[in-house]
C-alpha positions in Angstrom: -28.2 126.4 -120.5 -25.4 123.9 -119.9 -25.2 122.2 -116.6 -21.8 121.0 -115.4 -21.9 117.5 -114.2 -19.1 116.3 -111.9 -17.9 113.0 -113.1 -15.9 112.2 -110.0 -18.0 110.0 -107.7 -15.5 109.5 -105.0 -11.9 110.3 -103.9 -9.4 108.3 -101.9 -7.4 110.0 -99.0 -3.6 110.0 -99.1 -3.6 107.8 -96.0 -5.5 105.1 -97.8 -3.5 105.5 -101.0 -0.3 105.1 -98.9 -1.7 101.9 -97.4 -2.8 100.5 -100.8 0.6 101.2 -102.4 2.6 100.1 -99.3 4.4 103.5 -99.3 5.3 105.9 -96.6 2.5 108.5 -96.3 4.9 111.4 -95.6 7.0 110.5 -98.6 3.9 110.5 -100.8 3.0 113.9 -99.5 6.4 115.2 -100.5 5.9 113.8 -104.0 2.2 114.9 -104.3 3.1 118.5 -103.5 3.9 119.1 -107.2 0.4 117.8 -108.3 -2.4 120.1 -109.3 -6.2 119.7 -109.4 -5.8 118.9 -113.1 -3.7 115.9 -112.1 -6.5 114.5 -109.9 -5.4 115.9 -106.5 -8.0 117.7 -104.3 -8.2 118.9 -100.7 -11.0 117.7 -98.5 -12.0 119.9 -95.5 -14.3 119.0 -92.6 -15.6 121.0 -89.6 -12.7 122.0 -87.4 -10.2 119.9 -89.5 -7.1 120.6 -91.4 -7.4 119.8 -95.1 -6.6 116.2 -96.2 -5.2 115.4 -99.6 -7.3 113.1 -101.6 -7.1 111.7 -105.1 -9.4 110.7 -107.9 -8.6 107.5 -109.8 -6.8 109.6 -112.3 -4.8 111.2 -109.5 -3.8 107.9 -108.1 -2.5 106.9 -111.6 -0.5 110.1 -111.7 0.8 109.6 -108.2 2.0 106.1 -109.1 3.9 107.5 -112.1 5.6 110.1 -109.8 6.5 107.3 -107.4 8.1 105.3 -110.2 9.9 108.4 -111.4 11.3 109.3 -107.9 12.3 105.7 -107.2 14.3 105.7 -110.4 15.7 109.1 -109.6 15.8 109.4 -105.8 18.4 112.2 -105.8 16.0 114.5 -107.5 13.6 114.5 -104.6 16.4 115.0 -102.1 17.8 117.9 -104.1 14.3 119.5 -104.5 13.6 119.3 -100.7 16.8 121.2 -99.9 15.9 124.2 -102.0 
């Protein structure tokens, strides 16, 4: 029998990632919406709380790449939000 071992030991909330990257948290949420669990994005839920986006280290790396992409192509995010 094979036992699955989770290799993620911690995650970082989007609030902390925004602070660490010195980026606007709402802007990061807009960008992260296209990320999936395979990209290192997960949702964390607590008692009586709405879900909070959190990222593995791999997810933070992917988010940083998205930040770079959208800073180089800012009109793409604006166009996507209007649809």
